[in-house]
C-alpha positions as CSV (number, residue, x, y, z in Angstrom):
1,G,-40.2,61.0,-74.7
2,D,-41.7,57.6,-75.3
3,G,-41.5,58.1,-79.1
4,I,-37.9,58.9,-78.9
5,V,-37.1,55.9,-76.7
6,M,-39.1,53.7,-79.1
7,A,-37.2,55.1,-82.1
8,F,-33.9,54.5,-80.3
9,E,-34.9,50.9,-79.5
10,N,-35.8,50.3,-83.1
11,V,-32.5,51.7,-84.4
12,L,-30.6,49.7,-81.8
13,Q,-32.5,46.5,-82.6
14,K,-31.5,47.0,-86.3
15,L,-27.9,47.5,-85.3
16,L,-27.9,44.4,-83.1
17,E,-29.3,42.4,-86.0
18,D,-26.7,43.8,-88.4
19,Y,-23.9,43.0,-86.0
20,G,-25.3,39.8,-84.5
21,N,-22.0,38.0,-84.9
22,D,-20.1,40.6,-82.9
23,D,-19.8,40.9,-79.2
24,T,-22.7,43.2,-78.3
25,R,-22.9,42.6,-74.6
26,N,-21.9,46.1,-73.7
27,V,-24.5,47.6,-76.0
28,K,-27.2,45.3,-74.6
29,E,-26.2,46.1,-71.0
30,T,-26.2,49.9,-71.7
31,T,-29.6,49.6,-73.5
32,E,-31.1,47.8,-70.6
33,Y,-29.7,50.4,-68.2
34,L,-31.1,53.2,-70.3
35,K,-34.5,51.5,-70.5
36,T,-34.6,50.9,-66.8
37,S,-33.6,54.5,-66.1
38,W,-36.3,55.8,-68.4
39,I,-38.9,53.7,-66.7
40,N,-37.7,54.8,-63.3
41,L,-37.7,58.4,-64.4
42,K,-41.3,58.2,-65.7
43,Q,-42.4,56.5,-62.4
44,S,-40.7,59.2,-60.4
45,I,-42.4,61.9,-62.4
46,A,-45.8,60.3,-62.0
47,D,-45.2,59.9,-58.2
48,R,-44.1,63.5,-57.9
49,Q,-47.1,64.7,-59.9
50,S,-49.5,62.7,-57.6
51,A,-47.8,64.2,-54.5
52,L,-48.1,67.7,-55.9
53,E,-51.7,67.2,-56.8
54,A,-52.4,66.0,-53.3
55,E,-50.6,69.0,-51.8
56,L,-52.6,71.3,-54.1
57,R,-55.9,69.8,-52.8
58,T,-54.7,70.3,-49.3
59,V,-53.8,73.9,-49.9
60,Q,-57.1,74.5,-51.6
61,A,-59.0,73.0,-48.7
62,S,-57.0,75.1,-46.3
63,R,-57.8,78.2,-48.2
64,R,-61.5,77.4,-48.1
65,D,-61.3,76.8,-44.4
66,L,-59.5,80.1,-43.9
67,E,-62.2,81.9,-46.0
68,N,-64.9,80.3,-43.9
69,F,-63.1,81.2,-40.7
70,L,-62.7,84.9,-41.8
71,K,-66.4,85.0,-42.7
72,W,-67.3,83.6,-39.3
73,I,-65.0,86.2,-37.6
74,Q,-66.7,89.0,-39.4
75,E,-70.1,87.8,-38.4
76,A,-69.0,87.3,-34.8
C-alpha cells in the first residue's frame, strides 16, 4: 500500500504544481486527510498484529501448561 500512496502523492504534487495559480485548498485538505487516515490505519494494523501475537503466545503457553497438567494427571 505504501507504493500506491507514494505514487498518488507524486501525481498529486504534479497536479498542484501545474495548477499552482488555482485555489487548491480543498485538494490539499483532502490529501492531508487521506495521508493521516493511511498513517492511522497502518498504526492500527500494527497495534492489532502485536495484540494478536501476544494472544497467540498466551494460548501457546496455556496449551503447554495443559499438556504438562495432563501428563501429571496420568502419572498421578
